[in-house]
C-alpha positions in Angstrom: 14.4 -7.4 -9.3 12.1 -4.8 -10.8 8.8 -5.9 -12.2 7.7 -5.0 -15.7 4.8 -2.5 -15.9 2.6 -5.2 -17.5 2.7 -7.2 -14.2 1.0 -4.3 -12.4 -1.5 -3.8 -15.2 -2.4 -7.5 -15.0 -2.9 -7.3 -11.2 -5.0 -4.2 -11.6 -7.2 -5.9 -14.3 -7.7 -9.0 -12.1 -8.3 -7.2 -8.8 -11.6 -8.4 -7.4 -12.5 -5.0 -5.9 -11.7 -1.5 -7.2 -13.0 1.5 -5.3 -12.3 5.1 -4.4 -11.6 5.3 -0.7 -10.9 8.1 1.8 -8.6 7.1 4.6 -10.2 7.9 8.0 -7.3 6.7 10.2 -4.2 4.6 10.1 -2.1 2.7 12.7 1.3 1.3 12.0 3.5 -1.1 13.7 7.2 -1.4 12.8 9.1 -4.7 13.0 12.5 -6.0 12.1 13.6 -9.2 10.4 17.1 -10.5 10.4 18.4 -13.0 7.9 21.7 -14.7 7.8 23.2 -16.0 4.6 26.4 -17.8 3.9 28.4 -14.5 3.6 26.0 -11.7 4.6 23.8 -11.0 7.6 20.9 -8.5 6.8 18.5 -6.6 9.0 15.4 -5.3 7.3 12.5 -3.2 8.7 8.9 -3.4 7.7 5.7 -1.5 8.7 2.4 -3.2 9.2 -0.4 -0.8 8.2 -4.0 -1.0 9.4 -6.1 1.7 7.8 -9.8 2.4 8.3 -11.4 3.9 5.1 -14.7 5.0 3.8 -15.7 3.8 0.4 -16.7 6.8 -1.7 -17.5 4.9 -4.9 -17.1 1.4 -6.3 -15.9 0.6 -9.8 -16.2 -3.2 -9.4 -16.7 -5.6 -6.6 -16.5 -9.4 -6.2 -18.3 -9.1 -2.9 -20.5 -6.7 -1.0 -18.3 -3.6 -1.3 -20.6 -0.5 -1.5 -20.3 3.3 -1.3 -20.6 4.5 2.2 -19.2 1.4 3.8 -16.3 1.5 6.2 -13.5 -1.0 5.5 -10.2 -2.0 7.0 -7.1 -2.3 4.7 -4.2 -4.3 6.1 -0.8 -4.8 4.5 2.9 -4.8 5.1 5.1 -2.0 3.7 8.7 -3.2 3.0 11.1 -0.3 2.2 14.0 -1.1 -0.2 16.5 -0.3 2.6 18.3 -2.6 4.9 21.3 -2.9 7.0 24.1 -5.4 6.7 26.6 -6.6 9.3 30.0 -5.4 8.4 32.9 -5.7 10.9 30.6 -6.0 13.8 28.5 -3.0 12.9 25.2 -2.5 11.1 25.8 -0.5 7.9 22.9 0.9 5.6 22.5 -0.8 2.3 20.0 -0.5 -0.6 17.9 -3.5 -1.6 16.9 -4.4 -5.1 13.4 -5.4 -5.8 9.9 -4.3 -6.6 8.8 -0.9 -5.2 7.1 -1.1 -1.8 3.3 -0.6 -1.4 2.8 3.0 -0.5 1.9 4.1 3.1 -1.6 5.3 3.4 -2.2 8.3 5.5 -5.3 9.9 7.1 -7.1 12.1 4.6 -5.8 10.3 1.5 -8.3 9.9 -1.3 -7.2 7.0 -3.5 -8.4 4.6 -6.1 -7.7 1.3 -4.5 -7.2 -2.1 -6.2 -8.1 -4.6 -3.4 -9.0 -8.2 -2.6 -10.9 -9.4 0.5 -9.1 -11.4 3.1 -10.7 -14.2 5.1 -10.9 -12.0 8.2 -13.1 -9.4 6.4 -10.3 -6.9 5.9 -8.9 -6.0 2.5 -5.4 -6.1 1.1 -3.7 -4.5 -1.9 -4.1 -6.5 -5.1 -1.6 -4.7 -7.3 1.4 -4.4 -5.0 3.2 -1.0 -5.4 0.4 0.3 -7.7 -2.5 -0.7 -5.5 -3.3 3.0 -4.6 -3.5 5.9 -7.0 -4.1 9.4 -5.6 -7.4 10.9 -6.7 -6.8 14.4 -8.0 -9.7 16.7 -7.1 -11.0 19.0 -9.8 -9.9 22.6 -9.3 -12.2 24.9 -7.3 -14.3 27.1 -9.5 -13.0 30.7 -9.7 -15.0 33.2 -7.7 -15.3 36.8 -8.7 -14.8 39.3 -6.0 -15.9 42.9 -6.3 
């Protein structure tokens, strides 16, 4: 089931920490979950993301987040794809639901809506809209003779 845009806006407004971060590195680990219902057996993959990032600037913080700090962001990306068992074979199928949290990659500069976890890492606070790419201003034109 899709979420209304207002849900994401509420999550962003209540996110304890909002900062611009640069992703320094990421590691991912894929996993699979199988569920069996009364008429359907599904297999769904997920990716656990662990990113190290440098805080470039802080818009607000509920804790000690500060520019220059290195933080860890951990979360699970769940694509809207799955496989269902059909006649003894796994067949691709689309899932319906909220968009997945985007995958962070090394070099990404994003505004991040976060919340601290008990282990000191951070997690996305606004689901699929937790990361917004920061667009760099254009380079000034240089005149060559």
